[in-house]
C-alpha positions in Angstrom: 84.5 83.9 -49.7 82.4 85.2 -53.2 84.0 86.9 -55.6 82.7 90.6 -56.2 83.4 94.5 -57.3 81.3 97.0 -54.6 81.6 100.7 -56.3 80.3 104.1 -55.3 79.5 106.8 -56.7 78.7 110.4 -54.9 75.2 110.8 -57.2 74.0 107.0 -57.5 75.4 105.2 -54.4 77.3 102.5 -53.3 76.7 99.0 -55.9 77.4 95.1 -54.6 78.4 93.1 -57.9 78.6 89.4 -57.0 80.2 86.6 -59.2 78.0 84.3 -58.1 75.2 84.3 -54.8 75.3 83.4 -51.0 71.9 81.1 -52.2 72.8 79.6 -55.6 70.5 77.5 -56.1 67.1 79.8 -55.9 66.2 83.0 -57.7 66.2 85.9 -55.8 63.2 87.5 -57.1 60.9 84.9 -56.6 62.7 84.6 -52.7 61.5 87.8 -51.5 62.4 87.2 -47.9 66.8 86.6 -49.1 66.5 89.4 -52.1 67.7 91.8 -49.5 70.3 91.9 -46.2 71.2 93.9 -43.2 74.5 93.6 -43.4 76.7 91.9 -46.0 80.9 91.3 -45.2 83.9 92.0 -47.7 87.7 92.3 -48.0 88.8 94.6 -49.6 92.7 94.4 -51.9 94.5 95.5 -49.4 92.7 93.6 -46.5 90.5 95.8 -45.4 87.4 95.7 -43.5 84.2 96.0 -45.5 80.5 96.9 -44.2 78.2 96.7 -47.0 74.5 97.7 -45.0 70.8 97.5 -46.5 71.1 95.7 -49.8 68.4 94.8 -51.9 69.0 92.2 -55.4 68.8 95.3 -58.3 70.0 92.1 -61.2 70.1 88.7 -61.2 71.1 86.6 -63.8 71.4 82.8 -64.2 74.3 82.1 -66.4 73.7 78.4 -66.7 76.9 76.9 -68.8 79.0 77.9 -66.1 76.5 77.1 -63.8 76.5 80.4 -61.2 75.0 83.7 -60.8 75.5 87.6 -61.3 74.3 89.7 -58.8 73.7 93.4 -58.4 73.2 94.9 -55.3 71.9 98.4 -54.2 73.9 99.2 -51.1 72.7 102.3 -48.8 76.4 102.5 -46.5 79.5 101.2 -46.8 81.5 101.1 -44.1 85.1 100.6 -45.6 87.3 99.1 -42.0 85.3 97.5 -40.0 82.7 93.9 -40.0 79.7 95.7 -37.8 78.6 93.8 -35.7 74.9 95.5 -35.7 73.9 97.7 -38.1 72.0 99.5 -34.9 75.2 98.7 -32.8 76.4 101.7 -30.2 80.2 101.7 -30.6 80.1 104.7 -32.0 81.6 108.3 -30.8 82.1 110.6 -33.1 81.7 112.0 -37.2 83.9 114.0 -39.1 83.2 115.4 -42.2 84.0 118.0 -44.4 82.4 119.6 -47.0 82.4 121.5 -50.5 81.3 125.6 -49.6 82.5 126.0 -46.0 84.8 127.8 -46.7 82.5 129.9 -48.2 80.7 129.9 -45.1 82.8 130.7 -42.7 85.1 133.2 -44.5 88.3 132.9 -42.1 91.4 132.6 -43.6 94.4 130.3 -42.4 97.2 131.9 -44.8 98.1 135.1 -44.1 100.6 137.7 -46.9 102.5 140.5 -46.9 103.8 142.7 -49.5 107.0 145.4 -50.1 106.7 148.5 -52.5 109.3 150.8 -53.6 109.3 154.6 -54.3 107.1 154.1 -57.3 104.3 151.8 -55.2 105.3 148.5 -56.7 105.4 145.1 -55.4 108.6 143.8 -55.2 108.7 141.4 -52.4 106.1 139.5 -50.9 105.6 136.6 -48.0 103.2 133.5 -47.6 102.7 132.4 -44.6 100.6 129.7 -43.1 99.4 127.9 -39.8 100.4 124.4 -40.6 98.5 122.9 -37.3 97.4 119.9 -38.1 93.8 120.9 -36.5 93.6 125.2 -35.9 90.0 125.1 -33.5 87.7 127.8 -34.6 84.4 126.8 -32.6 82.5 124.6 -30.3 79.1 124.3 -29.0 77.6 121.6 -26.5 74.2 120.8 -29.3 72.3 119.8 -26.3 73.1 116.5 -22.8 73.8 113.6 -25.6 75.7 116.0 -28.2 78.6 117.8 -29.1 79.7 119.8 -31.8 83.7 121.2 -33.3 85.0 122.8 -36.1 88.2 123.1 -36.5 90.3 124.2 -40.0 93.7 121.9 -41.2 95.8 124.4 -44.2 99.2 122.2 -46.2 100.7 123.2 -48.7 100.5 121.3 -51.7 103.8 118.6 -52.2 106.1 119.0 -55.4 104.3 121.3 -57.0 107.0 123.5 -59.2 104.3 125.6 -61.0 104.2 127.8 -58.0 102.6 128.5 -54.6 99.4 126.3 -53.7 98.1 126.3 -50.1 95.2 124.0 -49.4 92.8 124.9 -46.5 89.4 122.9 -45.2 87.5 123.1 -42.5 86.0 119.7 -40.5 83.5 119.5 -38.7 83.4 116.7 -35.9 79.7 115.6 -33.8 80.4 113.3 -31.0 78.2 111.4 -28.6 78.6 111.7 -24.9 77.4 107.7 -24.9 78.3 105.2 -27.0 75.6 105.7 -30.6 75.2 104.1 -33.5 76.5 105.2 -36.6 72.6 105.7 -38.1 72.4 108.4 -35.7 75.6 110.2 -36.3 74.6 110.4 -39.7 71.0 111.8 -39.0 73.0 114.7 -37.0 75.6 115.6 -39.5 72.8 115.6 -42.6 70.3 118.0 -40.7 73.8 120.4 -39.6 74.5 119.9 -43.7 71.1 121.1 -44.2 71.5 124.2 -42.0 74.4 125.3 -44.7 72.4 124.5 -47.1 69.6 127.0 -46.2 72.1 129.6 -46.0 73.4 129.2 -49.5 70.4 128.1 -50.3 71.7 125.2 -52.7 72.8 121.6 -52.7 76.6 121.0 -49.8 78.1 118.2 -50.7 80.5 115.7 -48.7 83.7 115.7 -49.5 84.2 113.2 -47.0 83.0 111.0 -44.1 84.4 109.4 -41.1 83.9 107.5 -38.0 85.1 107.4 -35.2 84.9 104.0 -32.2 84.3 105.0 -29.0 86.6 102.6 -27.1 89.9 102.3 -28.6 89.7 98.5 -28.2 87.1 98.0 -29.5 87.0 95.5 -32.3 90.9 96.4 -32.5 90.4 99.1 -34.2 92.7 101.4 -31.8 90.3 104.0 -32.6 91.1 103.8 -36.1 88.7 106.1 -38.4 86.1 104.6 -40.4 85.2 106.0 -44.1 81.8 106.3 -44.5 80.7 106.1 -48.3 77.1 106.9 -48.9 74.8 108.7 -51.3 73.2 111.7 -49.9 69.9 113.2 -49.4 68.1 114.9 -52.1 69.2 118.1 -51.2 68.0 121.3 -52.5 68.9 123.4 -55.6 72.3 122.5 -57.3 72.9 125.5 -57.6 71.7 129.3 -56.7 71.8 132.0 -58.8 75.2 133.1 -57.1 77.2 131.4 -55.1 77.0 133.5 -52.3 75.8 132.5 -49.1 72.5 134.2 -47.9 74.2 134.4 -43.9 77.8 134.2 -43.2 79.4 132.7 -39.8 80.5 136.3 -39.6 77.1 137.6 -39.9 75.2 135.4 -36.3 78.1 134.6 -34.5 77.5 136.4 -31.8 74.2 134.5 -32.4 75.6 131.0 -33.3 75.2 129.7 -30.2 71.6 129.4 -29.4 71.1 129.2 -33.5 72.7 125.7 -34.0 70.8 124.6 -30.4 67.5 125.3 -31.8 68.1 124.8 -35.5 69.6 120.8 -34.0 66.6 120.8 -32.3 63.5 121.1 -34.5 60.5 119.0 -33.9 57.6 118.0 -35.3 56.0 121.8 -35.1 58.3 122.7 -37.2 59.4 120.3 -39.4 56.6 119.4 -41.9 57.0 123.4 -43.0 60.7 123.1 -42.9 60.8 120.1 -45.5 58.0 121.9 -47.8 61.1 124.9 -48.2 62.9 122.7 -49.5 60.8 121.0 -51.8 60.0 124.6 -53.3 63.9 124.7 -54.0 64.4 120.1 -55.8 61.5 122.1 -58.0 63.4 124.9 -59.1 63.8 123.6 -62.4 60.1 122.4 -62.8 57.2 124.5 -62.4 53.5 123.2 -61.7 50.7 125.2 -59.0 51.6 122.6 -56.4 55.1 124.6 -56.0 52.7 127.9 -55.7 50.4 125.1 -53.0 53.3 123.7 -50.7 54.8 127.9 -50.2 51.2 128.9 -49.5 49.9 126.6 -47.5 53.1 126.4 -45.6 53.5 129.9 -44.7 49.7 128.7 -43.3 50.8 126.5 -41.4 53.2 128.7 -39.9 50.6 131.2 -39.3 48.8 128.6 -37.1 51.2 127.0 -35.6 53.3 130.1 -33.9 51.2 133.3 -34.4 47.0 132.4 -34.3 46.2 129.0 -34.7 42.5 130.0 -35.0 40.5 129.9 -37.7 41.3 133.0 -39.3 41.2 133.6 -43.6 44.6 133.4 -44.9 44.9 136.8 -46.7 44.9 137.7 -42.8 47.5 135.3 -42.1 49.6 136.2 -45.0 49.5 139.8 -44.0 50.4 139.2 -40.3 53.4 137.8 -41.6 54.4 140.4 -44.5 54.0 142.8 -41.4 56.0 141.3 -39.4 59.0 141.3 -41.5 58.9 144.7 -42.8 62.2 145.8 -41.6 64.0 142.6 -43.4 64.9 144.8 -46.7 63.8 142.4 -49.4 60.4 141.8 -48.2 59.4 145.2 -47.6 59.9 146.3 -51.6 56.8 143.3 -52.3 53.9 144.1 -53.2 51.5 141.0 -53.4 47.8 140.4 -54.0 47.1 138.9 -49.9 43.4 138.7 -51.3 44.4 137.3 -54.3 46.5 135.0 -53.3 44.2 133.5 -51.1 42.1 132.7 -53.9 44.5 131.6 -55.8 45.1 129.4 -53.0 41.5 128.3 -52.9 40.8 127.1 -56.9 43.5 125.3 -57.0 42.5 123.2 -53.4 38.9 123.2 -54.5 38.4 124.6 -58.3 35.6 126.7 -57.3 34.2 128.3 -60.5 33.9 132.0 -58.3 37.7 132.0 -57.8 38.8 131.0 -61.7 38.4 135.5 -61.9 41.3 135.5 -60.0 43.8 133.7 -61.3 47.4 134.1 -62.1 48.6 133.3 -65.8 52.1 131.2 -65.0 54.6 133.9 -65.1 51.7 135.7 -62.5 51.8 132.5 -60.5 55.5 131.8 -60.6 57.0 136.1 -59.6 54.0 135.4 -56.6 55.7 132.0 -55.8 59.3 133.3 -55.6 58.1 136.1 -54.0 56.4 133.9 -50.5 59.4 131.7 -50.5 60.9 135.0 -49.4 58.8 134.9 -47.0 59.1 131.6 -45.8 62.6 131.6 -45.8 62.9 134.4 -43.1 59.6 132.6 -41.1 62.4 129.7 -40.4 64.9 132.0 -40.0 63.4 133.8 -37.1 61.8 130.2 -35.7 65.7 129.1 -35.2 66.1 132.1 -33.4 67.0 134.4 -35.5 66.1 138.8 -34.3 65.1 141.6 -36.2 68.4 142.8 -36.2 70.1 139.8 -37.6 67.1 139.8 -40.0 68.1 143.0 -41.5 70.7 142.3 -42.6 69.6 139.3 -44.7 69.5 139.4 -48.6 66.4 137.8 -49.8 66.4 138.5 -53.0 68.1 135.8 -55.6 65.5 133.2 -53.8 
């Protein structure tokens, strides 16, 4: 047993600092086969089992006088409550998580209030109530033959709050597998769903908590208890959007949500690179150069070629077609862009043709054009996952 400290920070991830080494006589930086480990096991001060998954040595210091090492690992995942026998062990049935923005997306308040008034229309009293059921059902969906989705809400009154009445409400998303699954598969599905909410808010959505549940109640003596999962989330969209409200919400797409979410979760290699370019564009919001423009234009060209016309068509024609297709979206219909000039700018930054130099936008002009084109790409993605013309007509992409 080697003493150490495991730390988790949502921004920097999980680290493990050991006072000692599994291979004390060796310098791990010169023994590359020992400088990483798929699994490291531990026990915390409360005797809970800890599994550290995918660990890489970040720092190794030899304290020669004391004859021991100080080692720091970067850790991809920390599972609290289990000693995982294998990273890819298929022993889990479900992942539960909640995020920092679901309340604003569902707009379904579990809290009820009423007021009484006197003859002068002044409030003389009020009452507040809420459904205290542990998990109030909101929505469920069979994603495919192997995965199920359920969304519930939970409300409770803050205890020992003497300054007023404080009622909390959260939404919990449950992703379940029909067959036992590896925890990485559940994480992958959960992150794909999280990206859907990021697309709605056009900004990063963060996990507040994430719990895994074993498939068999008696597996590894877990008794179907929850396993807490900690890790640094993948790089999401920009940290903040101009307005802290979603472009579309649950009420907006409720009647079509089943098909939209099924399409979203089934996004394949045909649409995924185009979606990745849209995500990358939002990630680059704090810094602009010509690559931002190129990302969006190439994604639009790729979308039209893959989903509208795979023939040899000029970029100008492709852009004109897509603008015409989304004229019913109010904020797209307002856009007045020169598709010929956009094509010439793309050709210049791709090949540096001198003949195209005369058509170049200045920096601010290129920024404005890029953001307008991003609105178009956003609509292309929405339509491909199942937003029909009626839904798109009510989408406001002005602040994208």
